[in-house]
C-alpha positions as CSV (number, residue, x, y, z in Angstrom):
1,M,-91.5,-91.3,37.8
2,K,-90.2,-88.5,35.6
3,K,-92.4,-87.9,32.6
4,K,-91.1,-89.7,29.5
5,K,-91.4,-89.4,25.8
6,I,-92.8,-92.8,24.6
7,L,-93.3,-94.1,21.0
8,I,-95.7,-97.0,20.7
9,T,-96.2,-99.1,17.5
10,G,-99.4,-100.8,16.4
11,T,-101.8,-98.5,18.3
12,G,-104.7,-98.8,15.8
13,S,-106.5,-101.1,18.2
14,G,-106.1,-103.4,21.2
15,F,-103.6,-103.3,24.0
16,A,-101.3,-100.6,22.4
17,K,-104.1,-98.1,21.8
18,D,-105.4,-98.4,25.3
19,A,-101.9,-98.2,26.7
20,A,-101.2,-95.0,24.7
21,I,-104.3,-93.4,26.1
22,R,-103.4,-94.4,29.7
23,L,-99.9,-93.2,29.4
24,A,-101.0,-89.8,28.0
25,E,-103.5,-89.5,30.8
26,L,-100.6,-90.0,33.3
27,G,-98.8,-87.0,31.7
28,H,-96.3,-88.7,29.5
29,T,-95.6,-87.5,25.9
30,V,-96.9,-90.2,23.6
31,I,-96.4,-90.8,19.9
32,A,-98.9,-93.4,18.8
33,T,-98.1,-95.0,15.5
34,V,-100.4,-97.0,13.2
35,E,-99.8,-99.0,10.1
36,I,-101.9,-97.2,7.5
37,M,-103.0,-93.6,6.9
38,S,-106.7,-94.2,7.3
39,Q,-106.0,-95.3,10.9
40,V,-104.4,-92.0,11.7
41,S,-107.5,-89.9,11.2
42,V,-109.7,-92.4,13.0
43,L,-107.4,-92.4,16.1
44,E,-107.0,-88.6,16.0
45,Q,-110.7,-88.2,16.2
46,E,-111.0,-90.6,19.1
47,L,-108.3,-88.7,20.9
48,R,-110.0,-85.3,20.3
49,D,-113.2,-86.7,21.7
50,K,-111.2,-87.7,24.8
51,K,-109.5,-84.3,24.8
52,L,-106.1,-86.0,24.8
53,K,-103.0,-84.6,23.2
54,I,-101.2,-87.5,21.5
55,T,-99.1,-87.3,18.3
56,V,-100.5,-89.9,15.8
57,E,-98.3,-91.0,12.9
58,K,-98.2,-93.6,10.2
59,L,-95.5,-96.2,10.9
60,D,-95.5,-99.4,8.9
61,V,-92.5,-101.2,10.4
62,T,-91.7,-102.8,7.1
63,S,-91.3,-99.4,5.4
64,E,-87.8,-98.0,5.5
65,I,-89.2,-94.5,4.8
66,D,-91.6,-94.8,7.8
67,R,-88.8,-96.1,10.1
68,K,-86.5,-93.2,9.2
69,K,-89.2,-90.7,9.9
70,A,-89.9,-92.3,13.3
71,F,-86.2,-92.1,14.2
72,E,-86.5,-88.3,14.1
73,H,-88.2,-88.5,17.5
74,D,-85.9,-88.2,20.5
75,I,-87.7,-90.7,22.7
76,D,-87.0,-92.3,26.1
77,I,-89.0,-95.5,25.7
78,L,-90.0,-97.6,22.7
79,I,-92.9,-99.9,23.1
80,S,-92.7,-102.3,20.2
81,N,-96.1,-103.8,19.7
82,A,-96.9,-104.0,16.0
83,G,-97.5,-107.5,14.7
84,I,-99.8,-109.7,12.6
85,S,-100.9,-113.3,12.8
86,E,-102.4,-115.8,10.5
87,G,-103.5,-119.3,11.6
88,G,-103.0,-122.5,9.7
89,A,-101.0,-125.7,10.0
90,V,-97.4,-125.5,9.0
91,V,-98.0,-128.0,6.2
92,D,-100.7,-125.8,4.7
93,L,-99.5,-122.2,5.1
94,P,-98.8,-120.5,1.8
95,E,-95.2,-119.3,1.4
96,E,-96.3,-115.6,1.0
97,N,-98.2,-115.7,4.3
98,I,-95.2,-117.1,6.2
99,R,-92.9,-114.5,4.7
100,R,-95.4,-111.7,5.5
101,Q,-95.5,-112.7,9.2
102,F,-91.8,-112.6,9.4
103,E,-91.5,-109.3,7.5
104,V,-93.7,-107.6,10.1
105,N,-93.1,-109.5,13.3
106,V,-89.4,-110.0,12.9
107,F,-87.5,-108.1,10.2
108,G,-89.5,-104.8,10.3
109,T,-89.7,-104.9,14.1
110,I,-86.0,-105.5,14.6
111,F,-84.9,-102.9,12.1
112,L,-87.1,-100.4,14.0
113,I,-85.6,-101.4,17.3
114,Q,-82.1,-101.3,15.9
115,G,-82.5,-97.6,15.0
116,F,-83.8,-96.6,18.3
117,A,-81.3,-98.8,20.1
118,K,-78.4,-96.9,18.5
119,H,-80.1,-93.6,19.5
120,F,-80.3,-94.9,23.1
121,V,-76.6,-96.0,23.0
122,K,-75.5,-92.5,22.2
123,K,-77.6,-91.1,25.0
124,K,-76.5,-93.9,27.4
125,K,-80.1,-94.4,28.4
126,G,-83.4,-95.7,27.0
127,R,-85.8,-98.6,27.3
128,I,-87.0,-101.1,24.7
129,I,-90.2,-102.9,25.7
130,S,-91.1,-105.7,23.2
131,I,-94.7,-106.9,23.3
132,S,-94.0,-110.4,22.5
133,S,-96.4,-113.2,23.2
134,I,-96.8,-116.4,25.3
135,A,-96.5,-117.9,21.8
136,G,-92.9,-116.8,21.9
137,L,-92.4,-119.3,24.7
138,S,-94.8,-122.1,23.7
139,V,-96.6,-123.3,20.6
140,A,-100.2,-124.2,20.0
141,P,-101.3,-126.1,16.8
142,F,-102.2,-124.0,13.8
143,T,-100.1,-121.0,15.2
144,G,-96.7,-122.2,14.1
145,A,-95.7,-119.3,11.9
146,Y,-96.8,-116.7,14.4
147,S,-95.1,-118.6,17.3
148,A,-91.9,-118.9,15.2
149,S,-91.9,-115.2,14.6
150,K,-92.3,-114.5,18.3
151,H,-89.7,-117.1,19.2
152,A,-87.3,-115.1,16.9
153,L,-88.2,-111.9,18.7
154,E,-87.5,-113.5,22.0
155,A,-84.0,-114.5,20.8
156,F,-83.3,-111.0,19.6
157,S,-84.6,-109.5,22.8
158,E,-82.4,-111.8,25.0
159,A,-79.3,-111.0,22.9
160,M,-80.0,-107.2,23.1
161,Y,-80.5,-107.4,26.9
162,K,-77.0,-108.8,27.3
163,E,-75.4,-106.7,24.6
164,L,-76.8,-103.3,25.6
165,R,-76.3,-103.4,29.4
166,E,-73.0,-101.6,29.3
167,F,-74.5,-98.7,27.4
168,G,-77.3,-98.1,29.9
169,V,-80.1,-99.4,27.6
170,E,-82.8,-101.4,29.3
171,V,-84.5,-104.3,27.4
172,C,-87.5,-106.3,28.5
173,T,-90.5,-108.3,27.2
174,I,-94.2,-108.6,27.9
175,N,-95.7,-111.9,26.9
176,P,-99.5,-111.8,26.8
177,G,-101.4,-115.1,26.6
178,P,-104.7,-115.7,24.9
179,Y,-106.8,-112.6,25.5
180,L,-110.2,-111.8,24.1
181,T,-109.4,-108.8,21.8
182,G,-110.5,-110.4,18.5
183,F,-106.8,-110.9,17.4
184,N,-106.8,-114.7,18.1
185,D,-110.2,-115.3,16.4
186,R,-109.2,-113.3,13.3
187,M,-106.1,-115.4,13.1
188,F,-108.2,-118.4,12.3
189,E,-110.2,-116.5,9.7
190,A,-107.1,-116.1,7.6
191,P,-107.2,-119.4,5.7
192,S,-110.5,-118.3,4.0
193,Y,-108.4,-115.7,2.2
194,W,-105.6,-117.9,1.0
195,K,-105.0,-117.8,-2.8
196,K,-105.2,-121.5,-3.1
197,D,-107.8,-124.2,-3.6
198,K,-109.1,-125.5,-0.3
199,K,-108.7,-129.1,-1.6
200,E,-104.9,-128.6,-1.4
201,N,-105.1,-128.3,2.4
202,V,-104.5,-131.2,4.8
203,F,-106.9,-129.6,7.3
204,D,-110.4,-128.3,6.9
205,Y,-110.3,-124.8,8.3
206,D,-114.1,-124.4,8.3
207,K,-114.0,-126.7,11.3
208,I,-111.1,-125.2,13.2
209,N,-111.0,-122.3,15.7
210,F,-108.4,-120.8,18.1
211,P,-107.6,-123.7,20.3
212,D,-107.7,-122.1,23.8
213,Y,-110.0,-120.3,26.2
214,Q,-109.5,-116.5,26.3
215,F,-109.0,-114.0,29.1
216,N,-110.2,-110.5,29.8
217,P,-107.6,-108.2,28.3
218,D,-107.7,-105.3,30.8
219,E,-104.7,-106.6,32.8
220,V,-102.4,-106.5,29.8
221,V,-102.8,-102.7,29.6
222,E,-102.1,-102.5,33.3
223,K,-98.9,-104.6,32.8
224,I,-97.7,-102.4,30.0
225,I,-98.2,-99.3,32.1
226,A,-96.4,-100.8,35.1
227,V,-93.4,-101.8,33.0
228,A,-93.2,-98.4,31.3
229,T,-93.5,-96.5,34.5
230,D,-90.9,-98.5,36.6
231,K,-93.5,-100.2,38.8
232,I,-92.3,-103.5,37.4
233,T,-88.6,-104.1,36.4
234,T,-88.5,-107.9,35.7
235,Y,-87.2,-108.8,32.3
236,R,-89.9,-111.3,31.3
237,N,-93.5,-110.6,32.1
238,V,-95.9,-113.4,31.3
239,L,-99.6,-113.2,31.8
240,P,-102.2,-114.2,32.8
241,D,-100.9,-116.0,35.9
242,P,-102.7,-119.3,35.2
243,K,-100.6,-119.6,32.0
244,V,-97.2,-119.2,33.6
245,T,-97.1,-122.8,35.0
246,A,-98.5,-124.2,31.8
247,V,-95.7,-122.6,29.7
248,K,-93.0,-124.0,32.1
249,D,-94.6,-127.5,32.1
250,E,-94.8,-127.5,28.3
251,E,-91.1,-126.7,28.0
252,S,-90.2,-129.4,30.6
253,E,-92.4,-132.0,28.8
254,S,-90.6,-131.5,25.5
255,W,-87.3,-132.7,27.0
256,T,-88.7,-136.2,27.8
257,R,-91.3,-136.5,25.0
258,D,-91.3,-139.8,23.1
259,Y,-92.0,-138.7,19.5
260,T,-92.8,-142.3,18.4
261,K,-95.7,-142.6,20.9
262,D,-99.3,-142.4,19.8
263,L,-98.6,-142.0,16.1
264,G,-101.9,-142.1,14.1
265,K,-103.8,-140.4,16.9
266,R,-104.9,-136.8,16.9
267,H,-103.0,-134.7,19.5
268,K,-105.2,-133.3,22.3
269,A,-104.2,-129.8,21.5
270,V,-105.3,-130.2,17.9
271,Q,-108.6,-131.6,19.1
272,M,-109.1,-128.4,21.1
273,A,-109.1,-126.5,17.8
274,Y,-112.1,-128.6,16.7
275,K,-113.8,-128.3,20.1
276,M,-113.6,-124.5,20.6
277,K,-116.0,-121.8,19.5
278,P,-114.7,-118.3,18.5
279,G,-114.4,-116.0,21.5
280,T,-114.8,-118.6,24.2
281,K,-114.0,-117.0,27.6
282,V,-112.3,-118.5,30.6
283,K,-114.9,-119.2,33.2
284,G,-114.6,-117.2,36.4
285,Y,-111.7,-115.1,35.2
């Protein structure tokens, strides 16, 4: 494909950083953005060691000043990846923590996308790739706030897909499942930093971990590259494959669920959170 100018958010670590490096190696012009200034110098040094030319900038999506600076770039593709997550039951999550997740994952993210979308509309071309989550399509216990923020992102993305077609703007999503990057396990460390007495909680978070087996993350980077370089053009891209059927089954089950059944018994998905150990990999995958 023709070489593109691509801005990626949240490249301080994980999928986005690896995708930025891969896209630059393929000859694309990459602007890698990170949340805080200290991450800029760390990433720049890593790129120098790799002899890669990538522009690294601070972009806190919740900062209007940072967003305006980002809008100065005339890009072809936006890969919106920045996001945070804190685990905890809905009944226990502090108000400030719920608000923070929505400020980053929804409001800041959408305000950034808005600015670039208007830029694309004027050019009559451009692509918005939202790195959502499988949590935007399903919900596990103790991930309610994160899932809610990703569900909101899914709604915005679906609306934009329909609204921006006539202007030549492409919109799609990538929905990674539980991958072993440290992100999921850090999510369940969050309650230890809450500014509240543990006795106020309904659940004991010293006994709870991320409630699912985790996959090797390499294929997520491959999926991002494929979507960014036209090798894949489907709107929704859920991975890993073993989770696709599970997500569809969960959605179907909710239509016939009897909410009066088994009251007083712990849900099997909640029990998984007590059973799992941090960083548990899927066997044979």
